[in-house]
C-alpha positions as CSV (number, residue, x, y, z in Angstrom):
1,M,32.9,-65.1,6.2
2,P,35.7,-65.5,3.7
3,L,38.8,-63.3,4.0
4,I,38.5,-60.0,2.2
5,R,41.8,-58.9,0.8
6,R,40.7,-56.4,-1.8
7,F,37.5,-54.7,-2.8
8,E,37.0,-57.1,-5.7
9,D,36.4,-59.8,-3.0
10,L,33.3,-58.0,-1.7
11,L,30.0,-59.6,-2.8
12,A,28.4,-56.1,-2.8
13,W,31.0,-54.8,-5.3
14,Q,30.6,-57.9,-7.5
15,K,26.8,-57.5,-7.6
16,A,27.1,-53.7,-8.3
17,R,29.5,-54.5,-11.1
18,I,26.9,-56.9,-12.7
19,M,24.2,-54.2,-12.2
20,A,26.4,-51.5,-13.9
21,N,27.1,-53.7,-16.9
22,M,23.4,-54.5,-17.2
23,I,22.6,-50.8,-17.2
24,Y,25.2,-50.2,-19.9
25,D,23.7,-52.9,-22.0
26,L,20.2,-51.5,-21.6
27,T,21.3,-48.0,-22.4
28,D,22.9,-49.1,-25.7
29,G,19.4,-49.6,-27.3
30,A,18.8,-47.2,-30.1
31,R,16.0,-45.1,-28.5
32,F,17.7,-45.0,-25.1
33,A,21.1,-44.1,-26.5
34,K,19.5,-40.9,-28.1
35,D,18.4,-39.6,-24.7
36,F,21.9,-38.5,-23.6
37,Q,20.9,-37.0,-20.3
38,L,19.0,-40.0,-19.0
39,R,21.5,-42.5,-20.5
40,N,24.4,-40.7,-18.8
41,Q,22.6,-40.2,-15.5
42,I,21.7,-43.8,-15.1
43,R,25.1,-45.0,-16.2
44,D,26.8,-42.6,-13.8
45,A,24.5,-43.8,-10.9
46,A,25.2,-47.5,-11.7
47,G,29.0,-46.9,-11.9
48,S,28.9,-44.8,-8.8
49,S,27.4,-47.7,-6.8
50,M,30.4,-50.0,-7.6
51,H,33.0,-47.2,-7.4
52,N,31.9,-46.0,-4.0
53,I,32.2,-49.5,-2.6
54,A,35.7,-49.7,-3.9
55,E,36.6,-46.2,-2.7
56,G,35.1,-46.8,0.7
57,Y,37.0,-50.1,1.1
58,D,40.3,-48.1,0.8
59,S,39.1,-45.2,2.9
60,G,41.1,-46.2,5.9
61,T,38.4,-46.2,8.6
62,T,35.3,-48.2,9.3
63,A,33.3,-45.0,9.6
64,E,34.4,-43.8,6.2
65,F,33.8,-47.1,4.6
66,I,30.2,-47.1,6.0
67,R,29.8,-43.5,4.7
68,F,30.8,-44.6,1.2
69,L,28.6,-47.7,1.4
70,K,25.7,-45.4,2.0
71,F,26.6,-43.4,-1.1
72,A,26.7,-46.7,-3.0
73,R,23.3,-47.7,-1.7
74,R,21.8,-44.4,-2.7
75,S,23.2,-44.7,-6.1
76,A,21.6,-48.1,-6.6
77,S,18.3,-46.4,-5.5
78,E,18.8,-43.7,-8.1
79,V,19.2,-46.4,-10.7
80,Q,15.9,-47.9,-9.7
81,S,14.1,-44.6,-10.0
82,E,15.7,-43.8,-13.4
83,L,14.6,-47.2,-14.6
84,Y,11.0,-46.1,-14.2
85,L,11.6,-43.1,-16.3
86,A,13.2,-45.3,-19.0
87,L,10.1,-47.5,-18.9
88,D,7.8,-44.5,-19.1
89,R,9.7,-43.3,-22.1
90,E,9.5,-46.8,-23.6
91,Y,13.2,-47.2,-23.8
92,I,13.0,-50.5,-21.9
93,S,10.4,-53.2,-21.3
94,Q,8.8,-54.1,-18.1
95,G,10.8,-57.3,-18.0
96,E,14.1,-55.3,-18.5
97,L,13.0,-53.0,-15.7
98,D,12.2,-55.9,-13.4
99,A,15.6,-57.6,-14.0
100,A,17.7,-54.4,-13.5
101,Y,15.5,-53.3,-10.5
102,G,16.1,-56.7,-9.0
103,L,19.8,-56.5,-9.4
104,A,19.8,-53.0,-7.8
105,S,17.7,-54.5,-4.9
106,E,20.2,-57.3,-4.4
107,T,23.1,-54.9,-4.5
108,K,21.4,-52.7,-1.8
109,K,20.8,-55.8,0.4
110,L,24.4,-56.8,0.1
111,I,25.5,-53.3,0.9
112,N,23.1,-53.2,3.9
113,G,24.6,-56.5,5.1
114,L,28.1,-55.2,4.8
115,I,27.1,-52.0,6.8
116,T,25.6,-54.2,9.5
117,H,28.7,-56.4,9.6
118,L,31.0,-53.4,9.9
119,R,28.9,-51.8,12.6
120,N,28.7,-55.0,14.6
121,R,32.5,-55.5,14.2
122,K,33.1,-52.0,15.5
123,S,31.1,-52.6,18.7
């Protein structure tokens, strides 16, 4: 595993950043942008995923880092759920849902891997 010197080096954070930017792009669409509540909620969840990874990295303890990673993972799940509502409201297409949902899944897998690594290192 490469040396991690700052949170930006974490693959989970990098993937969460890509996911957040994709969500921002999707929510810029005319119909989606008018649904302020859903737009803001999904944007907040996407941002929360990457921000919790960063915040956890600087939390000072492995236990706290893992706690923040769990918040980040839950935020990515929230994004996935909100994508379905966006699809149901016809703000996004099935293809857009699939792409964003896939990025959220990849983000969660990387977060899970990091949690596993931290737990194993702790033992």
